[in-house]
C-alpha positions in Angstrom: -64.2 13.7 32.4 -62.7 15.9 34.9 -60.2 18.5 34.2 -57.6 16.6 36.2 -58.0 13.3 34.3 -57.7 15.3 31.0 -54.5 16.9 32.3 -53.0 13.6 33.4 -53.8 12.0 30.1 -52.2 14.9 28.2 -49.1 14.7 30.4 -48.8 11.0 29.7 -49.0 11.7 26.0 -46.3 14.4 26.3 -44.1 12.0 28.2 -44.6 9.2 25.7 -43.9 11.6 22.8 -40.7 12.8 24.6 -39.5 9.3 25.0 -40.2 8.6 21.3 -38.2 11.7 20.3 -35.3 10.7 22.5 -35.3 7.2 21.1 -35.4 8.5 17.5 -32.5 10.9 18.3 -30.5 8.0 19.6 -31.3 5.9 16.6 -30.3 8.7 14.2 -27.0 9.1 16.1 -26.4 5.3 15.9 -27.3 5.2 12.2 -25.0 8.2 11.5 -22.1 6.4 13.2 -22.8 3.2 11.2 -22.9 5.2 7.9 -19.5 6.8 8.8 -18.1 3.4 9.6 -19.3 2.0 6.2 -17.9 5.0 4.4 -14.5 4.4 6.0 -14.6 0.7 5.0 -15.5 1.5 1.4 -12.7 4.1 1.3 -10.2 1.5 2.5 -11.4 -1.1 0.0 -11.2 1.5 -2.8 -7.6 2.2 -1.7 -6.8 -1.5 -1.7 -8.3 -2.0 -5.1 -6.5 1.0 -6.5 -3.2 -0.2 -5.1 -3.8 -3.7 -6.6 -4.5 -2.2 -10.1 -1.3 -0.2 -10.2 1.4 -1.6 -12.5 4.4 -3.0 -10.7 7.6 -0.9 -10.8 10.1 -2.1 -13.3 7.6 -4.2 -15.0 7.1 -3.9 -18.7 3.4 -4.5 -18.7 1.1 -7.2 -17.4 2.6 -10.4 -16.1 2.6 -13.3 -18.5 2.7 -16.7 -17.1 4.7 -19.6 -18.5 3.5 -20.7 -21.8 3.7 -24.1 -23.5 6.1 -24.3 -26.4 4.4 -24.3 -29.8 3.5 -27.7 -31.2 6.3 -29.3 -33.2 5.6 -30.2 -36.8 5.7 -34.1 -36.8 4.8 -34.5 -40.5 8.2 -36.2 -41.2 
């Protein structure tokens, strides 16, 4: 092999490696943005859940739905 063909091959490899590094950097940036987005979503969901678990103001405890009257004693 000639010195020129070795140099060209080496330059091609450097160019390909440079492309890979740039693509990886772009991927890392994109993943970082997606992680930040997921973190924000989880924070909002946590806030919604925390707000939903707070007792209502003026309430005396958990809500109790309507209950059926106790069975009447029909042993007459």
